[in-house]
VORO-243056 format. One record per residue: residue in one letter; x, y, z of N, C-alpha, C, O, CB in turn. Coordinates in steps of 0.2 Angstrom, whole numbers, plus 5000, padded with zeros to 4 digits. Glycine has a CB too. Layout:
BEGIN
AXYZXYZXYZXYZXYZ;...
# end
This chain:
BEGIN
M578252576250577652576255577052546253577052526247577352646256;N576552526256576052486254575552526256575452556261576152416257;F575052536249574452596249573852546249573852486247574452656241;V573252566252572652536252572252596250572252656253572352506258;I571752586244571352656243570652616242570552566239571652716235;F570252666244569452646242569252706238569152766241569052636249;G569152696231569052756227568252736223567952686224569752776222;L568252786218567652776214567752726208567352686206567452846212;T568252736205568452676200569052696197569252756196567852676193;I569452636195570152626190569952586185570252586180570852586194;S569352546185569152476180568952526174569052496169568552416182;S568652576174568152606169568252686168568052736172567352586171;A568652696163568652776162568152816159568152876157569152796157;W567552766159566752806155566652856160566652846166566052766154;A566452906157566152986160566352996168565952996172565152986160;N567052986168567252996175568053026174568353006169567252926180;G568253066179568853086179569353086183569853126184568753126178;H569153016187569652976192570052936189570652936189569152946198;A569752886185570052826182570852846180571352816182569652816175;T570752886176571352906171571952926175572552896174571052956165;P571952976181572353006184572652956190573252956192572053086187;W572152896193572252856197572852816194573352806196571652826200;R572552786187572852746183573852776183574352736185572452756176;A573952826182574552866180574952836187575452806189574452976179;V574552876192574852876200575052796201575552786203574252906207;L574552756200574752706203575152656200575552616202574152676204;K575152686193575852656190576452676191576952646191575952666183;G576452736193577152776195577352756202577952746204576952866195;L576852746206577052696213577352636210577952626212576552676218;W577052606206577352516205578152536202578652516205576852466197;H578052586197578752596195579352606200579852576199578852646191;Q579052646206579552666211579552586216579952586221579152746215;G579352546215579352476221578952496225579052466231580052466225;H578552536225577852536230577252476228577252446223577452606228;S576952466231576252416231575652456233575652496237576252356236;A575052426229574552466231573852426229573852396224574552546229;T573452436234572752386232572152436232572052466237572552336238;F571652436227571252476225570552446225570352406221571352496220;F570252486231569452436231569052476228569052536230569052416239;E568652456224568152476219567452446220567352386220568452456212;R566952476221566252446222566052436213566152476209565552506227;D565752376213565552346205565052366204564552326203565552266205;V564852426203564352446199564152436192564652436188564252506200;S563552436191563252406183563652466178564052446174562252406182;Y563552526179563652576175564452566172564652556167563452646179;Y564752566177565652546175565652486173566052486168566252536181;A565352426174565352366173565252356165565552316162564952336177;Q564752396163564752386155565252426150565252416144564052406153;H565552466154566152506151566752486154567252526154566252576152;R566852436156567452426159568052416153567952376148567452366165;D568552446154569252436150569952416153570452416151569352496145;L569752406160570452376163570052326168569652346172570952436167;V570452276167570052216171570652206177570452206183569852146167;E571152186175571752156176572352196176572752176172571752106173;P572352266181573052306180573652266183573552236188572952396183;E574152276180574852236182575152296187575752286189575352216174;F574852346188575252396193574952396200575252426204575252486189;C574452366202574152366206573652306208573652266203573852416206;Q573352296214572852226215572252276214572152326217572952176224;L571752266209571052296210570652236214570652176213570752316203;E570252266217569752226223568952246221568552286224569952266233;L568852216216567952226216567552206221567752156224567552186210;Y567052236223566552206228565952236226565852286223566652206236;E565352186229564552196227564452246231564352296229563952126227;D564652226238564252276243564752296249565252266249563452246246;W564652346253565152366258565252296263565752276265564852426261;D564552266265564652216271565052156268565352116272564052186274;S565152146262565452086258566152096258566552046257565252086251;V566352166259567152176258567452196264567952216264567252216253;V567052196270567352236276567952186279568452206281566652246283;S567952106278568452076281569052086277569652106279568251996281;R568952076269569652096265569852166267570452186268569552086257;A569352216267569752286268570252296275570752316275569052346270;S569852256280570152266287570752236287571252256290569752236292;S570852176283571552146283571852176278572452166279571652066283;A571752206273572152266269572552326273573152336274571552306265;L571952366277572152396280572652396287572952446290571652416280;A572752336289573152306294573852306292574352326295572852236295;R573852286285574652286283574952356279575452366277574852226277;A574352396280574452466274575052516279574952516285573652526272;D575452546275575852606276575352666276575352706280576352596270;V574952666270574652736268573952696267573852636264574952776261;A573352736270572752706267572252776265572252836268572352646272;I571952766259571552836256571052816255570852756254571652866249;V570552866257569752866254569752926249569952976251569152856259;T569452906244569452966238568752996239568352956242569752936228;S568453056237567953086235567453046230567752996228568253136232;Y566853046228566553006226566652926227566452896222566553026220;C566852896232566952836232566252816235565952836240567552826236;A566052766232565452736234565152726241564552736242565352686230;D565652696245565652696252566152726257566552706261565552636253;G566052806255566652836257566652826266567152816269566652916254;L566052846268565852866274566152796278566552806282565052876275;A565852736276566052676279566752666278566952626282565652636276;A567052686273567752656272568352706276568952686277567952646263;A567952776277568352816280568352826287568752856290568252866278;R567852786291567652766297568052686298568352676303566852756298;L568052656295568652586295569152616295569452596300568752546289;M569552646290570152666290570452716296571052706298570152686284;L569952766297570152786305570052766310570352786315569852836307;D569652696310569752636317570452596317570552556321569052576318;T570852606312571252556310571852596312572052646308571152526304;H572352576318572952606319573452566316573352506315573052616326;G574052616313574452606311574652646304575152676303574452546311;P574152636299574252666292574252736292573852756296573952656287;L574552786287574252856288573652856286573452816282574452906284;H573152896289572652916287572452976282572553026284572452916291;V572152956276572353006271571553016266571252966264573052986265;F571253076265570853086261570953106257571353156258570453106262;Y570853106249571053126244570553156239570253116235571453086241;D570453206239569853236235570153266229570553316228569453296240;L569753226223569753236216569453296213569553326208569453196214;D568953316219568353366216568253426222567753456223567553316216;T568853436225568753476231568253546230567853556235569553506231;P568253586224567653636224567053616226566753636231567453646218;V566953556222566253516222566153496231565653516234566353436216;T566553456233566453446239566353496243565753496246566753426242;V566753556244566853616246566153656248565853686253567253646241;A565953656242565153676241564553636244564053656247565053686233;A564753566244564053526246564153536255563653536259564053416243;L564753546256564953546264564553606266564053606270565753566265;E564853656264564353726265563653726266563353756270564453786259;R563353686260562653676260562353646266561953676269562553636254;D562553566267562353526270562753496276562353476280562253486266;G563353496275563753486279563953396278564253356282563553506286;L563753386272563753316269563953326261563653366257562953276271;A564453286259564653286252564253216249564353166251565653266251;V563853236244563453176240563553186233563353236231562653166242;K563753126230563753126223563353056221563353006225564653136219;G562953066215562653006213562452956219562452896217563152966209;G562152976226561752946230562452916235562352876239561252906225;A563152936233563652916238563852966242563953026240564052896235;E563852946249563952996254564752986257564952936260563252996260;Y565153046254565853006255566153046260566653016262566353006248;L565953106264566253156268565753206272565353236269566753206264;T565853206277565553246282566153286285566653266284565253216289;A565853366288566253416290566653366296567253356296565953496292;E566353336301566553326307567153266304567553266308565753296313;L567253226300567853186298568453216297568953186299567753156292;I568353276293568853306291569453316296570053306294568653366287;P569453346302570053356307570453286310570953286314569853406313;E570053226308570253166309570853126305571253086306569653126309;F570853166298571253136294572053176296572153236297571053136285;D572453126295573253156296573353206289573653256289573953086296;L573053186284573253226278572553216274572253166273574053196274;Y572453286270571953296265572353306259572653356260571453356267;L572353286255572553286249571953306242571453276241572853216248;S572153366238571753406235571853406227572353426225571753466238;F571553386224571653406216571553476214571653496208571053386211;S571453496218571553596219571953616223571953596228570853636222;G572453666222572853686226572653766227572153776226573453666223;G572953796229572853876230572553886236572553856241572453916223;P572153926235571653956240571253896245571153906251571154006236;Q571053846240570753796241571053756248570653736252570753766236;L571553756248571953726254571953766260571753736265572653726252;D572053836259571853876266571253856268571253836273571753956265;C570753856263570053846266569753786270569353786275569553846260;L570253726267570153656271570553676278570253646282570553586267;R570953696278571253706285570953756289570953746296571953726284;E570653816287570453876292569753856292569453846297570653956289;R569353846287568653836288568353766290567853756293568353846281;W568853716289568553646289568953606295568753546296568653606282;G569553626297569953616302570353546300570553496303569553596309;A570453556294571053496291571753506295572053556297571153506282;T572053456296572553446300573153476296573453526298572753376303;R573253436290573753456286573553436279573253386278574453426287;T573653486274573353476266573953476262574553486264572953546264;A573853476256574253456251574053456245573553426244574553406252;P574353476239574053476232574253406229574853386231574353546227;L573853366226574253326221573553316215573053296215574453246225;Y573953356211573553376204573553306200573653246202574153436199;G573153336195573153266189573853256185574453276185572653296183;S573753226183574453186179574253136173573653106173574953136185;V574753126169574653076163575153026164575653026168574753106155;D575052966159575252916159575652936151575352936146574852856159;P576152956151576552956144576652916140576752926134577152976144;E576652826143576752776140575952756136575952716131576952736145;V575452796139574652776136574652836131574552836125573952776143;H574752906134574652976129575252996127575653026130574453026132;A575252966119575952986116575652996109575052976107576552916115;P576253046106575953056099575952986095576352946095576253116094;V575353006091575252956086575352976079575053026077574552936086;A575752946075576052986068575452976063575453026059576852946064;N575052926063574652936057573952916060573652856059574952906050;P573552976063572952966066572452956060572552976055572753026071;P571852916062571252916058571152976054571253036056570652896063;E570952976048570853036044570153076045570053126043571053026037;E569653036048569153066051569153106057568653156058568753016052;W569753096061569753146065570253196065570353216070569753126071;R570453216060570953276058570153336057569653326053571653276048;C570453376063570053436062570553496064571153496066569453426066;A570053566064570453626065570553636072570953666075570153686062;M569953606076569953606083569453546086568953536084569753676085;G569653516091569353466095569153466102569553506105569653416095;Y568753436104568553436110568153366114567653346113568053496109;L568653346119568353276122568253306128568653336131568853216122;G567653276131567453286138566653286138566253306134567753356142;T566553256144565653246144565353316147565653366149565453176151;Y564753316145564253356144564253396153564153366158563453316142;A564353456153564253486159563953556158564153596154564953496163;A563353566161562953626161563353696161563353736157562353626167;D563753696167564153746167564853766164565253816164564253746173;R564953696160565553716154565253736148565553766144566153656153;Q564753716147564453726141564453796137564553796131563853716142;P564253846141564353916138565153926135565253956130564253966145;A565553906138566253916136566453876129566953896126566753886141;L566153816128566153776124565853796119566153776113565953736125;D565253846118564953866114565353936111565353946105564253876116;R565553976116566054026115566654016110566854056106566254036121;L567053956113567653936112567653896105567953906100567953906118;L567253856105567253816099566553816094566653806088567453756100;L566053816097565453806092565453876087565453886081564653796096;E565453936091565453996087566053996083565954006077565454056091;P566753986084567253976078567153936073567353936067567753946080;A566653886076566553836069566053856064566053836058566253756072;R565553906066565053936063565453986057565253996051564553986068;R565954016061566354076057566754036053567054076048566754146062;H566953966053567553946049567053886045567253826046568353916053;P566653896041566253826039566653796035566553736035565453836036;R567153816031567753766028567853736031567953676029568253796026;D567953746038568553686042568053636045567453646045569153726049;R568253596048568053536052568153556060568653576062568353466049;F567653536064567753536071567453476072567053436069567453606075;L567653456081567353376082567253396091567653426095568053286079;V566853366093566553366099566553286101566353246098565753396098;V566853266108566853176109566553196115566953226119567653126108;G565953176118565753166125564953126125564553116121565953226128;S564953116131564253086132563753136135563953186137564453026136;L563253116136562653156140562553216136562153256140562753166147;F562753236131562553316129561753316127561453286123563153346121;P561353356130560653356127560553366119560953386114560153416131;P559853356119559653346112559553406109559453416103559153306111;D559453466113559353526110560053576108559953636107558953566115;V560653546109561353576107561153596099560853566096562153516107;Q561353656097561353666091562153666088562553706089560853726090;W562153606086562953596082562953616076562553596072563153516082;P563453656075563553676068563653616062563753556063564353726069;G563553646056563553586051564153566050564153506050563353606045;N564753596050565453586049565653546057566253526058565953676048;L565253526062565553506067565153446069564553446068565753546073;E565653376070565353316070565453296077565953296080565753266065;P564953276081564853266088564853176088564553146083564053306092;L565253156094565353096094565153066102565453096106566153086092;E564753036103564553016109565152996114565253026119564052956108;H565552946112566252906116566652886110566452876104566152836121;L567352886114567852866110568152826116568152856122568352926107;E568452776115568752716121569352746122569552766117568952636119;P569652756129570252786131570752756127571252786128570452766139;A570752716124571352676119571452716113571952716110571252596116;R570852766112570852796104571052876107571152916103570052786099;H571052896114571152966114571752986111571653046108571252986120;P572352956111572952986108572952996102573353046099573452946109;A572452966097572452956091572053026088572253056083572052896090;F571553046093571053096093571553156095571553196090570453076099;Y571853166100572253216100572653236095572753286093572453206105;S573153186094573453186087573253216082573653236078573753146086;A572653206081572353226074572053286075571753306070571853176070;N571953326081571753386081572253446080572753436082571453396087;R572053496076572653546074572653586082573153606085572353606066;L572053596086572153626091571653566095571253526092571953706090;T571653566104571353536107571153596112571553636113571653476109;L570453576113570053626118570053616124569853556124569453636117;S570153636129569953616135569653676140569953736141570653576139;V569053656142568653726147568553676153568553616153567753766144;S568553726158568553716166567753716168567353756165569053776169;R567553676173566953676175567053746181567553776183566753596179;Q566253766182566453846187566753836192567153886194565953876189;A566453786196566853796202567653786202567953806207566553736207;M567953756196568553766196568953816194569553836195568653726193;L568453856190568553936188568553986195568954036197567953976182;D568053966198568054016204568753996209569054046212567254006208;W568953956210569553936214570053936211570453966214569553876215;G570153906205570853916201571153866205570953836211571254006200;Y571753856203572253796203572153736204572353696208572753796208;T571553706197571453646197571553626190570953626187570853636200;P571953616187572053596179571653526178571553476182572953576177;S571353536171571153476168571453436167572053446165570853486162;G571253366169571753316166571853326157572353296154571353246168;R571453346154571253366146572053386145572353366141570553426145;L572353446150572853486150573353446147573553456141573153506155;F573453386152574153356154574153286146574553256143574153316165;E573453266146573353206140573353246134573253206129572553146141;A573453286132573453326126573953346124574153326118573053376125;T574453376128574953406128575453336129576053346126574953466133;S575453276131575853236132575753216125576253186122575653186138;C575153226121575153186115575453236109575253236103574353146112;G575853286111576153326106575553366102575553376096576553286101;T575053376106574653436104574653496107574753506113574053426103;S574453546102574453616104573853636108573253626105574553656098;V573753656115572953656118572953726119573453766120572853606127;L572253746118571853806118571353796125570853766124571353816110;T571553816130571153836136570853896138571153956136571453826141;D570353896142570053956145570553966150571053926151569453956148;A570354026153570954056158570754036165570154056167571054126157;F571154016169570954016177571454006181571953976179570653966180;P571254046188571854066192572254026193572053966193571754086199;G573054026194573553966194573753936187574253906187573353906198;L573353946181573753916176574453926174574753876171573453926172;D574753966175575353986173575953926179576453906177575354086175;N575553916184575853866188576053796185576553766186575453856193;F575653796180575853726176575953726170576153676167575253666177;F575853786165576053796159576053866158575553896161575753756154;T576653906154576753956153576253986146576353976140577453956152;P575854016148575354056142575954076137576454096138574954136144;G575654066131575854096124576454066123576554066117575954176124;R576854016127577353976125577353916125577653876121577653986128;E576853886130576753796132576053786130575853736130577053766141;I575553846129574853836131574353896126574753956126574753846140;V574053906124573653946121573053946126572753896128573553936113;V572954026126572354046132571954086129572154136126572754076140;A571254076129570754096126570154116131569954066135570654056120;S569754186130569354206136568654216131568054196133569754276140;T568854236125568254256120568354206113568754166111568254346118;T567754236109567654206102568254226099568654176097567054226098;D568354296099568954316095569554296096569954296092568954366095;D569754276104570354246104570254176103570854146102570554246110;A569754146102569854076099569954076092570254026090569254026101;L569654126089569854136082570554146079570754116075569554196082;S570854186083571554226084571854146085572154136079571754286093;A571854106089572154046089572153996081572653976078571654006095;L571553996080571453946073572053996067572253976062570253946070;E572054056068572554096064573154076064573454086060572654156064;L573454056070574154046071574453996065574053966062574254016079;S575153986064575253956059575453886062575753876067575753996055;D575453846058575753766060576353776062576553756068575853716054;V576853816059577553816064577353846070577653816074578153856061;E577053896072576953916079576553856083576753816088576553996078;L576053846080575853786084576153726086576053696091575253776082;G576553696081577053656083577653666088577853626092577253636077;R577753746088578153756093577853756100578153746105578553806091;I577253776100576953766106576753706107576753696113576453806107;A576653656104576453586106577153566109577053536114576053546099;A577753576106578353536107578453566115578653526119579053566102;A578353636116578653656123578153626128578353606134578853746123;G577353636127576853596131577053516133576853496139576353596127;R577353486127577453426129578153406134578153356137577453396122;E578553456133579253436137579053466144579253436149580053486133;R578553526146578453526152577953486155578053476161578253586153;T577553456153577053386155577553326157577553306163576653346147;L578053326151578453256153578953276159579153236163579053226145;T579153336159579553356165579153356173579453336178579853426163;E578553386172578153396179577553356179577353336185577953466182;H577253336174576553316175576553246174576053236170576053356172;T576853196175576753136174576453096180576453126185577253106171;G576153036179576052996185576652976189576652976195575752946184;D577252966186577752956190578053016195578253016201578352936186;C577953066192578053136196577553146201577753176206577953196192;R576953116201576353136206576553076211576553096217575453126202;A576753026209576952976215577452976220577452946225576952936214;Q577953016216578453046220578253096225578453086230578953066216;Q577853146223577553196226577153166233577253196239576953226221;L576753096230576253076236576653036241576453026247575553036234;V577253006238577752986243578053036249578153036255578252946239;S578253066245578753126248578153156255578253146261579053206241;V577653176252577153206257577053156263577153176268576453216252;C576853116262576653046267577153036271577053016277576452976263;E577953026268578353036272578553076279578753066284578653056268;A578253146275578453206278577853206285578053226290578353266272;V577253176283576853176289576953136293576853146299576153176287;A577253066291577153026296577853036299577952986304576952966293;C578253086298578653096303578653126308579053126312579153106301;
# end
């Protein structure tokens, strides 16, 4: 099958959650003999932090503005079997209109931010992010398929409230060739617990509760937080080192150096559930034990206590830190096995092809 995608970015993993899972899925499609073209507006923010220029697993089309790419996009759509517009696409409305007006390919919207999108639609009938208008309520019934990073009740909402014709989950994933255990990670990243993620106000209370406060109570242990955009007034404990950024190529070494890796969810993801963070798959693929906050549907992805550690309170996090190396190693091995079996880019690519074939029939 030939896929054409209009999305946020695959060229830069800086401060966004789209690039890494898209790379894994696109590589999975390539492994299975499919082809894909990804259209991405060449914005300065991502250009300054570009870490993928010429992917071998797809054709990357960078463009300056929509008018300059319409002709190329039209030609690509005319040859496509499946056309996809994603959430946060810089030219989402224009791309969706062009896609929907092109006869032939399956018309798909892929929402990697469903709770955020739905909240915006409820408020204004228009989904906007960073100045990009990427979806209107009126467009939703026109798509042949609405794919969602969130499953569970969010899919019912899309059909019943917004008129989506057909919905299916396409969760996050990991490329195990990229996220693999590192035998000798740098000593400066070894810590009792580490966290990797961009600052978000609605995540900060959980980060305070599950990492910063345990760090204060374990002054002899070392803790790490890696992420951009944290405000200057965050009170970091003396035994916690904040790092602004770590290149994606170094993430596996960071995870491998953590005794525990923390994952915390955005509030919208907690409210709806069934939206696993990419950190869960990336860290477990690196053979690291993961401590996560609880969210509805978690046990659809990992078995709590056996493949992952769950914490709601500071005391829960402190109990996790007291687990033996043997127990954490057992959890890490089980989590990695589950991820490699069910949560890789190859798995998601197979799921994407299967659901597209089913809808096309």
